[in-house]
C-alpha positions in Angstrom: 74.0 116.1 144.2 72.5 116.3 147.6 70.0 113.8 149.3 66.3 114.8 148.9 64.8 116.3 152.0 62.5 113.3 152.5 65.6 111.2 153.0 67.8 113.7 154.7 65.5 113.6 157.7 64.8 109.9 157.4 65.3 108.2 160.8 67.2 105.3 159.1 70.0 107.7 158.2 71.2 107.7 161.8 69.8 104.3 162.8 71.6 102.4 160.0 75.0 103.6 158.8 75.8 102.6 155.2 79.6 102.4 154.6 81.9 101.3 151.8 84.5 98.6 152.4 86.6 96.0 150.5 85.9 92.5 151.6 86.7 89.3 149.7 88.2 91.4 146.9 84.9 93.2 146.4 84.2 97.0 147.0 80.7 97.2 148.3 78.3 99.0 150.5 77.7 97.3 153.8 75.7 98.0 157.0 75.9 96.6 160.5 73.5 93.6 161.3 72.9 94.8 164.8 71.8 98.2 163.6 69.5 96.7 161.0 68.0 94.3 163.7 67.2 97.2 165.9 65.9 99.4 163.1 63.6 96.7 162.0 62.2 96.4 165.6 62.6 92.6 165.6 61.5 91.2 169.0 63.6 88.0 168.6 67.0 88.1 170.2 69.7 89.2 167.7 71.8 86.0 167.6 68.7 83.8 167.2 67.2 86.1 164.5 70.4 86.3 162.5 71.3 82.6 162.6 67.7 81.7 161.7 67.6 84.1 158.7 71.0 82.9 157.4 69.9 79.3 157.5 66.5 80.0 156.2 67.6 82.1 153.1 71.0 80.5 152.5 73.1 83.6 152.9 76.8 82.9 152.6 79.6 84.4 154.9 82.1 86.1 152.7 79.6 86.8 149.9 76.4 88.2 151.5 77.9 89.2 154.9 81.2 89.3 156.6 81.6 88.1 160.2 84.2 88.8 162.9 84.5 88.7 166.6 84.4 92.0 168.6 87.0 92.6 171.1 85.6 93.3 174.6 87.6 94.3 177.7 85.2 92.3 179.8 83.2 89.2 179.1 83.2 87.0 175.9 83.7 88.6 172.5 80.5 88.8 170.4 80.0 88.0 166.8 79.5 91.1 164.6 78.3 91.0 161.1 78.5 93.5 158.2 75.8 92.8 155.6 75.8 93.7 151.9 73.0 96.1 151.0 71.5 93.3 148.9 71.2 91.0 151.9 70.0 93.8 154.2 67.2 94.6 151.7 66.2 91.0 151.6 66.1 90.8 155.4 64.0 93.9 155.6 61.6 92.6 153.0 61.1 89.1 154.7 60.1 90.8 157.9 56.7 91.6 156.2 56.2 94.8 158.3 55.6 98.4 157.5 59.0 99.2 159.1 60.7 96.5 157.0 59.2 97.9 153.9 60.4 101.5 154.8 63.9 100.1 155.6 64.0 98.3 152.2 62.9 101.4 150.4 65.6 103.4 152.2 68.3 101.0 151.1 67.0 101.1 147.5 67.2 104.9 147.6 70.8 104.8 149.1 71.9 102.5 146.3 70.3 104.7 143.7 71.7 107.9 145.2 75.2 106.4 145.4 75.0 105.3 141.8 73.9 108.7 140.6 76.5 110.5 142.7 79.2 108.2 141.2 78.0 108.9 137.7 77.8 112.6 138.3 81.3 112.7 139.8 83.0 110.5 137.2 81.6 112.9 134.6 83.5 115.9 136.1 87.2 116.4 135.9 88.2 117.7 139.4 91.3 119.2 140.7 93.6 116.6 142.2 93.6 118.4 145.7 89.7 118.2 145.7 89.8 114.5 144.9 92.5 113.9 147.5 90.4 115.7 150.2 87.3 113.6 149.3 89.3 110.3 149.6 89.9 111.2 153.2 86.3 112.1 153.7 84.6 109.1 152.2 85.1 105.5 151.0 88.3 105.2 149.1 86.9 103.0 146.4 84.4 105.5 145.2 87.2 108.1 144.6 89.6 105.6 143.0 86.9 105.1 140.4 86.7 108.9 139.9 90.5 109.2 139.6 90.5 106.4 137.1 87.8 108.2 135.1 89.8 111.5 135.3 92.9 109.7 134.1 91.0 108.3 131.0 89.7 111.8 130.2 93.1 113.5 130.6 94.9 110.8 128.5 92.2 111.2 125.8 92.7 115.0 125.9 96.5 114.6 125.7 96.2 112.3 122.7 94.2 115.0 120.9 96.2 118.0 122.0 98.7 119.5 119.5 99.9 122.5 121.4 103.2 121.7 123.2 102.2 123.8 126.2 98.8 122.2 126.5 100.3 118.7 126.1 102.8 119.5 128.8 100.0 120.7 131.3 97.9 117.6 130.5 100.9 115.2 131.0 101.5 116.8 134.4 97.9 116.4 135.4 97.9 112.7 134.1 101.1 112.1 136.1 99.4 113.4 139.3 96.3 111.2 138.8 98.4 108.2 138.0 100.7 108.8 141.0 97.6 108.9 143.2 96.5 105.5 141.7 100.0 104.1 142.0 100.5 103.4 138.3 103.4 104.7 136.2 103.0 107.4 133.6 104.9 107.0 130.3 107.3 110.0 129.7 106.2 112.8 127.4 107.8 113.0 124.0 110.6 115.6 124.4 109.5 117.3 121.1 106.1 118.0 122.7 107.6 119.9 125.6 107.2 123.8 125.5 110.3 125.8 124.8 112.0 127.3 127.8 
């Protein structure tokens, strides 16, 4: 599923990078607060704007955003914030500008596109090599979900298969998926193995 042309050329694609990360035990999509501040064309200084919005709307560190100090070879380290897409949408909305509205619509589209892509990929059984390559290219969480879905489909097919050769092949596939997920695979019944 490719991104529609109207969003492929959207200036926010390059202005605000959306990335997957695991924070506080949650796998979510995040964006950088400074990139959002710049894209929204807010005239207030970043630190002032961000602290004001957090206080005004009751955003919580560790839930709505994650903070850390950046390492700088010169000068003082600065505070950096990764925002959940939900918080970023709300910040865009409260700016009450045309740019804010367009940024919010962009985030809504990104969430929708990601959800559809996950559903599409989860419905397809893919070769393990293809999934492994994609894990390297994209957020790991997304593809762990795909692997898990593949494992369920293969296990279901294995339970229904009666041909020993087919059962053996399915068991090998299931073992590959489970190994990638880091979970054990029960051994295949020796009677179900193909004759040598």
